[in-house]
C-alpha positions in Angstrom: 11.2 56.8 65.9 14.6 55.2 66.1 16.9 56.2 68.9 20.0 58.0 67.6 23.1 55.9 67.9 26.3 57.5 69.0 28.6 58.4 66.2 31.8 58.2 68.3 34.2 55.3 68.7 31.8 53.6 71.1 29.3 52.9 68.3 30.6 49.5 67.9 30.4 47.5 64.6 26.9 48.5 63.5 26.7 48.2 59.7 25.0 51.6 59.3 27.7 53.4 61.4 30.5 55.1 59.5 33.8 53.3 59.6 35.9 55.0 62.4 39.5 55.8 62.0 42.0 54.1 64.3 42.2 56.3 67.4 45.9 55.4 67.9 48.1 58.4 67.0 50.0 58.0 63.8 53.3 59.5 65.2 54.6 61.4 68.2 52.8 64.6 68.7 54.7 67.8 68.0 56.6 69.0 70.9 56.7 72.8 71.7 60.3 74.2 71.7 59.9 75.3 75.2 59.3 71.8 76.6 62.3 70.1 75.0 64.1 67.5 77.1 66.7 68.7 79.7 69.6 67.2 77.8 71.9 70.1 76.9 72.5 70.6 73.2 76.0 72.1 73.8 77.7 74.6 76.0 76.1 78.0 76.2 77.7 80.6 73.9 79.4 82.3 76.9 81.5 79.2 77.6 82.0 77.8 74.1 85.6 77.0 73.2 87.0 79.8 71.2 88.3 77.3 68.6 85.0 75.5 68.1 83.7 75.7 64.5 80.2 76.7 65.6 81.5 79.6 67.7 79.8 82.9 66.8 83.0 84.9 67.4 84.7 86.4 70.5 82.4 87.2 73.3 82.5 90.7 74.8 84.3 90.8 78.2 82.3 90.7 81.3 82.5 94.2 82.8 84.0 94.4 86.3 82.6 96.8 88.9 84.4 100.1 88.8 86.2 101.1 92.0 85.6 104.7 92.9 88.9 106.6 92.9 89.6 109.1 95.7 90.9 112.5 94.5 94.7 112.8 94.7 95.7 114.2 98.1 92.4 113.4 99.7 92.6 111.9 103.2 90.2 109.0 103.8 88.3 108.9 107.1 89.8 106.6 109.7 89.3 103.0 108.9 87.9 103.7 105.4 89.7 102.9 102.1 89.0 101.9 98.5 89.1 98.1 98.2 90.5 97.3 94.7 89.9 93.6 94.6 89.0 90.5 96.6 92.4 90.3 98.3 91.6 93.1 100.8 94.1 95.4 99.3 93.3 99.0 100.3 94.4 101.8 97.9 96.1 104.6 99.8 96.8 108.1 98.7 100.5 108.3 97.5 102.9 110.3 99.7 104.2 113.5 98.1 106.3 116.4 99.3 104.8 118.1 102.4 103.7 121.6 101.8 103.6 124.4 104.3 100.8 124.2 106.8 98.0 126.6 106.1 97.9 129.6 108.5 94.6 130.2 110.2 92.8 133.5 110.2 94.6 136.2 112.1 91.8 136.6 114.7 92.2 132.9 115.8 95.3 131.4 117.4 96.4 128.1 115.7 96.0 125.0 117.7 99.0 122.7 116.8 97.5 119.8 118.7 94.6 119.7 116.2 96.6 120.3 113.0 98.3 117.8 110.8 102.0 118.7 111.0 105.5 117.4 110.1 108.0 118.3 112.9 111.8 117.7 113.0 113.1 117.8 116.6 116.9 118.5 116.5 119.3 118.2 119.4 122.4 116.5 120.7 122.6 113.1 122.3 121.0 113.4 125.8 118.8 116.4 124.9 115.6 114.4 125.5 114.5 114.3 121.9 113.1 110.8 121.9 111.3 111.2 125.2 109.7 114.6 124.2 108.8 113.3 120.8 107.0 110.3 122.1 105.1 112.3 124.8 104.1 114.9 122.3 102.9 112.3 119.8 101.0 110.4 122.5 99.0 113.5 123.7 97.8 115.1 120.4 94.2 115.4 119.3 95.0 114.1 115.8 96.7 110.8 114.9 100.5 111.3 115.1 103.5 109.0 114.5 106.9 109.3 116.0 109.8 108.3 113.7 113.2 108.1 115.3 116.3 108.1 113.1 118.3 106.0 115.5 115.6 103.3 115.6 115.6 103.2 111.7 119.4 103.0 111.6 119.3 100.0 113.9 117.0 98.1 111.5 120.3 97.0 110.0 121.5 94.1 112.0 124.3 92.3 110.2 126.7 94.8 108.8 125.5 97.7 111.0 128.0 100.5 110.7 128.2 102.0 114.2 129.7 105.5 114.2 131.2 104.9 117.6 133.5 102.4 116.0 134.7 105.0 113.6 133.0 107.4 111.1 133.5 106.1 107.6 131.8 105.8 104.2 129.6 102.9 105.5 128.3 104.7 108.5 127.7 107.8 106.4 125.8 105.8 103.8 123.6 104.2 106.5 122.8 107.5 108.0 121.7 108.9 104.7 119.7 105.8 103.9 118.0 106.0 107.3 117.1 109.7 106.7 115.7 108.9 103.3 113.7 106.0 104.7 112.3 108.2 107.5 111.4 110.8 104.9 109.5 108.3 102.8 107.6 107.1 105.9 106.7 110.6 107.0 105.4 111.5 103.6 103.2 108.4 103.5 101.8 109.0 107.0 101.1 112.7 106.2 99.4 111.9 102.9 97.0 109.7 104.9 96.2 112.3 107.6 98.7 111.2 110.2 101.1 113.8 111.7 104.8 113.0 112.2 107.5 114.0 114.5 111.0 113.0 113.6 114.1 113.3 115.8 117.7 113.5 114.6 121.0 115.1 115.7 121.3 117.5 112.8 124.5 119.7 112.8 124.3 123.3 111.6 127.7 123.1 110.0 126.5 120.4 107.5 123.4 122.1 106.0 123.3 120.1 102.8 123.5 116.7 104.4 121.5 117.5 107.5 118.7 120.1 107.3 118.8 120.2 103.6 118.5 116.5 103.3 115.4 116.4 105.6 113.8 119.2 103.5 114.4 117.2 100.3 113.1 113.9 101.8 110.0 115.3 103.6 109.1 118.6 101.9 109.2 122.4 102.6 106.4 122.1 105.1 108.7 120.4 107.7 108.9 122.5 110.8 112.4 122.2 112.5 112.8 122.9 116.3 116.0 122.7 118.2 116.1 121.1 121.7 119.3 122.3 123.4 119.7 122.0 127.2 122.9 122.9 129.0 126.0 120.7 128.7 125.8 119.5 132.3 122.2 118.3 131.7 123.3 116.5 128.5 126.2 114.8 130.2 123.9 113.6 133.1 121.3 112.2 130.8 123.9 110.5 128.6 125.4 108.7 131.7 122.0 107.0 132.2 122.1 105.4 128.8 123.4 102.0 127.9 124.5 100.1 124.9 125.6 101.9 121.7 123.3 104.8 122.6 125.7 105.9 125.3 128.6 108.1 124.2 131.8 109.1 125.9 131.8 112.4 127.7 134.3 113.8 125.2 132.0 113.0 122.3 128.9 114.4 124.1 130.8 117.7 124.7 132.0 117.9 121.1 128.5 117.3 119.7 127.0 119.9 122.1 129.5 122.4 121.1 128.6 121.9 117.4 124.9 122.2 118.2 125.5 125.7 119.7 125.8 126.8 116.1 122.0 126.8 115.8 121.9 130.0 117.8 121.5 132.8 115.3 120.2 130.4 112.6 116.6 131.7 112.9 115.3 128.3 114.0 113.3 128.1 117.2 115.4 126.8 120.1 114.0 125.4 123.4 116.3 125.2 126.4 114.8 122.4 128.4 117.4 122.3 131.2 114.8 123.1 133.9 111.8 121.5 132.2 110.5 118.0 132.5 109.0 116.1 129.5 105.4 117.3 129.8 106.5 120.9 130.2 108.8 120.7 127.3 106.0 119.3 125.1 103.8 122.3 126.1 106.6 124.7 125.1 107.0 122.8 121.8 103.3 123.4 121.1 103.7 127.1 121.7 106.7 127.2 119.3 104.8 125.3 116.7 101.8 127.6 117.0 104.0 130.5 116.1 105.6 128.6 113.3 102.2 127.8 111.7 101.2 131.4 111.8 104.6 132.5 110.4 106.6 129.6 108.9 110.3 130.0 109.3 112.6 130.5 106.3 115.2 127.7 106.3 
């Protein structure tokens, strides 16, 4: 019996073996689509030029992450805000007119040191408005800002209209501009949960420009309090001043006399002739506690 011969390509040239086809491939083998070469065939559709003839039409815009919006009037927690973009800009609640503070239940006494308030401290030069306002703001349980009208007026350097050089249209305009600026600042602070105390020498015989102006700039929730010590105390404190903050004795006496018109106005008045700054701040808290429970009509 003959041994079988292999029928594969190794059978050699035996005459009885069938003629084998050339094993060399006749062309490149088909390549699967997923193993094509790395050379890109063109820009991906998302970056194709809009004018290219092979463009498939405008691509839908890439959606940007939505920034959650805080409800109007809401106060963000300290140090927390809504970041609107990559620049670090923090969106803050807009400042609006300040409403009346909400009165607590009758059975509990209001605590002004823990309540967001807008206070206007009125008084003549030398009454101690700035010292009391700073101390009061420093010792509250909630964030509080002190805004002094005289400080804002003196932001104007070149062209400052000093009333001591003569009261005229320029000094009047700068006073009104400073009051409006202070009002805008107070409203923005209050809208973001920061109380404010403002101080100004508001005269009772100019209600439209003085007290009425503050009410328009800040809102009906502003609580005015008058600080009015005796004339001798005011003269003594004024003598300790320097620069344009110091007035003549005649001017101090004239202003003090005009401030006496607040008696009978219905506004709370504190005579701090015999009180130091901390004691005056405590009395101010007592006055504000009553004003929160029963807001004054002004």
